[in-house]
C-alpha positions, 0 to 999 in steps of 0.5 A: 500500500503506497498511501495509507491515507489518500483524499481526492477532492475532499470537501466539508461544508459548514453552512456557507463555509468550506472548512475543507475545500477540495483536499487532495492528500497522499500520505506515504507509507512509513512516513511521519507526516505532519499536517501543519497550518494556522488555527482554523486551517482545517487540520482537525476537520481533516482528521475527523473526516479521515476517522469517519467522525464527520461525513464529507460534503463531497469527495472521498477519503481512503484510509488503509485502502477503505473508504473512510465512511465505511471504516469498521472494527477490522480497520479501526483495530489497525489504527491508533488515534489520539486527539486533543479533546479525546474522551476517556473512561475517566473513572478508570485508572491507566492500568484498568483502562489498558486491561479493559482494552487489551482483549479488543486487539489481537495484536496487543503487545504486552512487552511493547506496552511495558517499554512505552510505559517506561518511556512515558514515565506513566506510573499514576494509579489514580483514576484518569479524572484525577490526573493532569492533562499531560498524564491523560494524554500519555495514557491515551497515547500508550493505549493507542500504540500498544497493539502495534497499529499500522497507522497512527493518527494524532490530532494536536497531541502537544497542545497545552502540554509542558516541555517535559511531557512533550519530550516524553510523547515525542520520545515514545513516538520515535521509539516506534521507528523501525519497530514495525511497518507504520505510518504516523499522521500528526496535525499540529501548529507546534512547528518546533515539535513537528520539526523534531518528529516529521520527515514529511510535511503538508501545509494546509490553510483555509481548507486547502493543501498548499504544499506537501513534500519531504522536510529535507526537500523543503528545508533545502528549497527555502533560503533567506536572501540578503542583497546589498547594493550601491543604489537604493534597493528595489525588489524584483517581482518573481513568483519564487521570491517572497519579499521581507522588506528593505533597510538602507541599501539591503533588500531581504526576501525568501527564495522558495526555489533555491535548490534548483540549479538556476537559482544562482543565475537568477540572483545574479541576473536580478542583482548584477554586481551586488553582494548576495548572502543566503542563509537557511530557514527553520521549518517555523520560519518557512511556515510563517512565510507561507502563512503570510503569503497566503494571507496577502493573496486572500486580501488581494 
């Protein structure tokens, strides 16, 4: 299966607003794919459509080869799902919840459960309702990984958690690498955490997928460029360049195609004789640049 998750023209309308607008998404098998975007971009709605928690207005989503609206117990037993607002049996302790869930999953792995529990430092014995949000998230993640799912779907798992809990969750997810064939889709606006975890990234805004590619490719493609000239600077118009401003004799912009062989020639032709410096960008800086460009286009 090349793509455990595929969507084609996926659309979800609420009233007169398209929360998801013709989404075409393909998540490669074996990837850790981060779906990023600003608040309200459509990340959670996409996850709910994939998990058949809501129905699409148009289009189709396929999860593990099955139309999402037909997901049943056999498919759900192959999927691990954790969401920010997930309901848990709060009258149970973590141990009791795990004991309750174990018989439902033929692939439940007690050794893996113990290993992940140590990684997560999940030692609480109180009912879930008495535990912190971070501890409840640990319990939910452990319960969703102990049966070795083929696909793990996480909706804003880091939101509102302290740094230590975030580190423990990421460590637990990274423990899965190489353990068995698996794919992880994580939606988040915490870009720093995504950069530590993901090898693929998709940027969604206003319900539309703006890009989807490997993280290493994206980081190689985007570069900040600073050009210092003798004369007052002007910024040439180019689709590949995102202006950031001018200061004195310097013009600054982001080149979104800097990995191409023609990038240096384009800069030399646009700024003959000028001093040109380039520097890499973090994933967060790329995210901000893309969000700003999308906002400007919407206003225009």
